[in-house]
KEVEXBA-410118 format. One line per field, with one value per residue (C-alpha): x, y, z; residue in one letter; residue number from 1; chain. Coordinates in steps of 0.001 Angstrom, whole numbers, plus 500000, padded with zeros to 6 digits. Layout:
east <- c(X ...)
north <- c(Y ...)
up <- c(Z ...)
res <- c(A ...)
n <- c(NUM ...)
chain <- c(A ...)
***
This chain:
east <- c(489720 486736 483403 480714 477014 475671 471865 469448 468738 472289 472289 469070 470302 473521 471542 469359 472299 474096 471202 470173 473437 474496 478212 478199 479850 477216 478312 477778 476381 474811 471273 470472 473153 473401 476290 477903 480779 483942 486479 489914 491648 494577 496339 499649 502441 504699 505503 504403 501645 498833 496605 492926 491228 487685 485988 482606 481260 481508 479632 480777 481474 483522 487160 488117 487280 485551 487215 485015 486363 485712 485299 486299 488380 489526 490978 490492 491901 490652 493561 492049 494239 492673 494427 493076 493489 493660 492993 496026 496388 493252 493879 493520 496767 497207 498381 501031 502956 501686 501590 499149 500128 499441 496342 494850 491484 491123 488005 487618 485017 484294 481902 481081 479932 476408 476459 476615 478735 480429 482062 484042 483869 486826 489987 493141 496618 497350 500317 503679 505595 508130 508902 511720 513036 512342 514235 514656 515532 515824 512591 510346 506625 503653 503687 507253 508679 512135 512487 512988 510570 510475 509180 508228 508777 507579 506946 505116 505924 502900 500583 498799 499382 497354 495986 498465 497971 500832 501597 504815 506551 508994 511569 513875 516892 516560 519504 518579 520262 520749 521764 524247 526558 524926 521345 519805 517664 515994 517222 514724 512196 515003 518070 519238 522233 523970 524405 525913 523348 522447 523867 520872 518710 520577 519636 516310 514342 510623 508327 505208 502891 501085 497376 496097 494766 497368 496175 497560 495583 497686 494893 494215 497846 499912 502316 501779 504326 504332 506232 504453 505546 504546 506115 507390 509215 510027 513678 512664 510858 512929 512297 514911 517259 519751 519137 515747 514407 511261 509922 507449 504969 503294 500040 498968 495258 492435 489973 487351 489758 490953 487278 486451 489495 488885 485427 486609 489103 486675 484271 486975 488259 484892 485750 482207 479440 477030 478773 476504 478998 477998 479331 476667 477168 480220 479770 482455 483042 481877 478415 476532 475629 473113 471203 470813 469554 472749 475024 478833 481444 484775 486863 488964 491914 494558 497350 500965 503188 506658 508589 511583 513565 515901 518028 519421 521071 520033 523499 523068 520701 521225 525065 525152 521769 521198 519788 516071 514336 510707 511319 513107 515141 515531 517667 515635 517585 516510 517650 517873 516752 513686 511780 512153 510026 512660 513490 512564 513632 510160 509430 512676 512257 508675 509855 512541 510252 507552 510238 509199 512758 516304 519781 521896 524386 525038 525454 524905 522254 522029 520970 519981 517473 515662 512467 512946 512450 515524 517790 516168 514682 513298 510648 508819 510506 512213 515948 515851 517547 515337 516868 516777 518597 521819 524033)
north <- c(502336 501642 500831 499208 498834 495407 495461 492593 493000 492298 489148 487962 488522 486662 483719 483572 483059 480640 478206 478430 476610 479376 479647 483136 485765 488011 491651 492829 496360 498541 499423 500968 503113 505474 507900 508147 510173 508260 509896 508326 510368 509267 512038 511002 512159 512873 516536 516873 518097 515690 514190 513288 511562 512338 510334 508880 505345 503841 501441 497928 499197 502232 501977 505074 506471 509947 512582 514818 518236 521682 520677 522779 520523 521516 519694 521393 520467 521311 523661 526220 525304 525002 523368 524101 521597 522465 520143 518989 516108 514351 514632 517326 518409 520618 524095 523878 520976 519846 516676 515169 515648 513484 514571 516821 515950 516318 516758 516583 518657 518573 520793 519721 521883 520916 522414 519027 519227 516009 515828 513196 512228 513674 511550 511323 510162 506490 505136 505933 502702 502753 499648 497601 495881 494755 491482 489550 485794 482849 480834 478196 479110 476847 476244 474865 477947 479138 482967 485755 486193 489797 490098 493224 493020 495170 494946 497058 496025 498217 496182 499240 499349 496263 497259 497594 498400 498061 499285 498909 500396 498217 499716 497644 498123 496880 496116 495454 491984 492523 496174 497026 499974 500278 501150 500382 502917 502906 505565 504811 502245 499824 501007 500883 502277 501728 504649 504919 503820 505953 504456 505788 503068 500368 500723 501601 501729 500829 501324 499443 499984 497372 497135 494878 495994 494360 494178 492742 492459 491458 492243 488505 487519 487144 489849 492923 491505 491634 489137 489583 488011 491112 489980 486801 487115 483999 483629 483735 487068 489697 492500 491064 490152 492848 495239 495531 497911 497854 500617 499175 501673 501104 502748 502069 502410 502674 499728 501701 502338 498663 497524 499721 498497 494890 495214 496579 493772 491061 492472 492899 489317 487875 485857 485330 487664 485153 485364 486501 489194 491883 495513 497747 501050 500581 502263 504804 507909 510478 511667 514440 516973 519014 516110 512875 511028 511562 508536 508581 505937 506728 507025 509858 508049 509622 507169 507069 506418 504910 503349 501332 500718 497895 496982 493636 492211 489027 487628 487973 484973 483285 483775 480995 481310 482968 486356 486273 488616 488903 488227 485262 487715 485281 486427 486786 486554 488662 488248 491726 491898 492795 491249 487595 485147 484555 488210 489841 493468 494953 493128 494111 497820 497704 496407 499030 501882 500777 500324 496708 495327 496440 495605 492704 491909 491699 493936 493797 491221 489570 491060 489719 491732 491153 492416 496161 495499 493274 496017 499253 499349 502780 501016 500168 501680 504919 505559 508157 506880 507569 510022 507423 504826 503361 501030)
up <- c(502643 500212 501776 499672 500563 499612 498863 499007 495240 494323 496452 494897 491350 492178 493809 490656 488457 490847 491209 487509 486599 484175 483654 482264 484498 486111 486377 489964 489581 492252 491401 494768 496405 499403 499489 502996 504032 505198 507571 508302 510855 513005 515167 516580 518922 516000 515421 511749 509558 510508 507701 507519 504643 503858 501093 500042 499816 496364 494111 493154 489613 490748 490102 492133 495516 495430 497606 499704 498518 499886 503495 506538 508815 512288 515350 518733 522199 525628 526159 523691 520690 517218 514244 510760 507922 504183 501216 499437 496875 497997 501695 504387 506030 509047 508169 510855 512398 515815 517905 520366 523882 526910 529131 526390 524903 521062 519041 515174 513405 509712 507930 504387 501507 501933 505549 507456 510607 511615 515146 516965 520668 522633 522387 524478 523512 524372 526286 524642 524104 521257 519136 520737 517635 514149 513370 510177 510182 507866 508149 506449 506353 506652 502970 503194 501403 502469 502894 505309 508237 509632 513246 515269 519033 521846 525662 528134 531692 532979 530854 529703 525958 525023 521575 518740 515116 512603 509043 506971 504044 502110 499783 497625 495343 491618 489471 485823 485222 481419 481492 478731 478061 474690 473822 470448 468639 465274 462835 460027 459149 458257 460158 463689 465672 469016 471351 474854 477369 480384 483535 485452 483900 485680 489332 490719 493994 494545 497560 498539 501497 503315 502650 505397 508737 511116 514743 518010 521250 524244 526855 527511 527596 530784 529508 527291 524898 521094 518978 515599 512293 510214 506849 505079 501871 499776 498845 495168 495411 493500 496090 498295 495372 496216 499214 501040 503749 505704 507863 510442 511976 515234 516639 520216 520077 522554 522909 521078 518072 518098 518053 515080 513058 513950 512697 509485 509156 509867 507202 504608 505192 504057 501007 499644 498763 500438 503690 506467 507701 505230 505420 506804 508834 511048 514353 514966 517179 514662 514157 512314 514937 512982 511234 513236 510242 508313 508436 508661 508635 510315 513456 515027 516513 518726 519062 520146 517232 516785 513871 513253 509870 509059 506013 504807 501740 499922 500431 504289 504165 500813 500025 497465 495797 492457 492671 491787 489312 488415 484789 483186 481035 478194 475238 472016 468762 465609 461980 461051 457382 455279 452452 452903 454929 457629 458114 461504 460886 461085 464423 465861 465114 466335 469671 469901 469046 471416 474260 474639 474300 474764 473378 474651 471854 468096 464994 461315 460470 463824 467110 470475 472562 475880 477560 478476 482231 482224 480847 481938 485474 484891 482602 485794 488758 489830 489716 492455 495641 498760 501251 503952 501914 503239 501151)
res <- c(M K F H L I K N T I L L A F L A V L F S G C T E T Y P L L T N T Y E E I I V I E A T L T N E L K N Q E I K I T K T S K F E D T E V A V E S G A K V V V R D D Q G N E Y L F V E S S G V Y K S Q V A F Q A L P D A K Y T L E V T T K D G K I Y Q S N P Q T L T K V N P I Q S V V P A L A V N K D N E T G V Q I N V N N Y D P T K S S N Y Y R Y E Y E E T F K I V A P K W N V Y K I I S T S L Q T V D L I N N D P A T K T C Y S T K K S T D I I L V N T N D L T E D R V N L P I R F I D K N D Y I I G H R Y S I L V K Q Y I E S L E A Y T F H K T I K D M S S S S S I L N P K Q P G I I A G N I R C I N D S A T K V I G F F D V S S Y S E S R I F F N Y T D F F P T S P I P Y F N S C D D V P F K F C F G T E D C E G E T M I Y N I N K N L M T Y V S G A G S N Y T L V D V A C G D C T S F S S N I K P S F W I D)
n <- c(1 2 3 4 5 6 7 8 9 10 11 12 13 14 15 16 17 18 19 20 21 22 23 24 25 26 27 28 29 30 31 32 33 34 35 36 37 38 39 40 41 42 43 44 45 46 47 48 49 50 51 52 53 54 55 56 57 58 59 60 61 62 63 64 65 66 67 68 69 70 71 72 73 74 75 76 77 78 79 80 81 82 83 84 85 86 87 88 89 90 91 92 93 94 95 96 97 98 99 100 101 102 103 104 105 106 107 108 109 110 111 112 113 114 115 116 117 118 119 120 121 122 123 124 125 126 127 128 129 130 131 132 133 134 135 136 137 138 139 140 141 142 143 144 145 146 147 148 149 150 151 152 153 154 155 156 157 158 159 160 161 162 163 164 165 166 167 168 169 170 171 172 173 174 175 176 177 178 179 180 181 182 183 184 185 186 187 188 189 190 191 192 193 194 195 196 197 198 199 200 201 202 203 204 205 206 207 208 209 210 211 212 213 214 215 216 217 218 219 220 221 222 223 224 225 226 227 228 229 230 231 232 233 234 235 236 237 238 239 240 241 242 243 244 245 246 247 248 249 250 251 252 253 254 255 256 257 258 259 260 261 262 263 264 265 266 267 268 269 270 271 272 273 274 275 276 277 278 279 280 281 282 283 284 285 286 287 288 289 290 291 292 293 294 295 296 297 298 299 300 301 302 303 304 305 306 307 308 309 310 311 312 313 314 315 316 317 318 319 320 321 322 323 324 325 326 327 328 329 330 331 332 333 334 335 336 337 338 339 340 341 342 343 344 345 346 347 348 349 350 351 352 353 354 355 356 357 358 359 360 361 362 363 364 365 366 367 368 369 370 371 372 373 374 375 376 377 378 379 380 381 382 383 384 385 386 387 388 389 390 391)
chain <- c(A A A A A A A A A A A A A A A A A A A A A A A A A A A A A A A A A A A A A A A A A A A A A A A A A A A A A A A A A A A A A A A A A A A A A A A A A A A A A A A A A A A A A A A A A A A A A A A A A A A A A A A A A A A A A A A A A A A A A A A A A A A A A A A A A A A A A A A A A A A A A A A A A A A A A A A A A A A A A A A A A A A A A A A A A A A A A A A A A A A A A A A A A A A A A A A A A A A A A A A A A A A A A A A A A A A A A A A A A A A A A A A A A A A A A A A A A A A A A A A A A A A A A A A A A A A A A A A A A A A A A A A A A A A A A A A A A A A A A A A A A A A A A A A A A A A A A A A A A A A A A A A A A A A A A A A A A A A A A A A A A A A A A A A A A A A A A A A A A A A A A A A A A A A A A A A A A A A A A A A A A A A A A A A A A A A A A A A A A A A A A A A A A A A A A A A)
***
């Protein structure tokens, strides 16, 4: 989560360029900036090492988010328990595994290196109501594209869950369509050789996480029932070309937490810098208790959590369709010689040495190569099979 503070000076500069009719791109730079701490903390009923992210607001021109290092982070409950967090790879993780329990009240306290103490309001665990199902189905979307629609379903007969937040992780199998048992290497400036290719470069697995804030509010419905189309994948998207898995994560939130996340979602969905909904200080449930003038952005959320994973194959939905790939994988012929105008030996060796192309066929003075991604999936993905993967 990256927060930007938009100042009037930036808007005025942008408007000046816009109405002057100038077509030159104006670099949006922050000439006034206020650094504010950002705390992202969701405690769940999973028995695990809980995680908390503490960062700082960033400028328009910043490419990375600055982590708040060296903080003392602790979660306390009203039963006398205290859980310390330690910094690890840009996040703070609890030293021991623990879970949020019903009827306990939890408070987060963060003390930064400059002595500022940030404390949350006490929070309790929300209703536990696990995901009922995640279902993929053949569908046509609003743009008339055919693909697989993935829906998450849930129901609370007591109508006490009401506020849901969802995330997902999708993992997909990749098989290089032009993988060859042989690999071509250059042995000198003007010679090449074929060696046995590594079978581990043929099959890979990639994982992507959702980035949107996905919210559902059933409070105004007659039933506390969720039937959410969480992900649509076009039939020509290579991520479902072989085998695909999605892990859907559900958080049941309080009204306060839902309102906070919806505010962030509404602000981030603004498509124009001139939109009146500009990001400012977003009211959360964390404050600086030893300096009331110090601002903070963030929310300490204690949510019940559940997850559900499914798998499917491309042939389950498109048994007669050609398997899609992200690259056209066209064969490129090379005349392997040097010294004359139509010779392509130097270009071919350059592509081999830079790992831009890989072997398809040929020998002697004629070879056929293809983009490396088409013959070696490890050029852009991992060949390590995830521990949860089921073929």
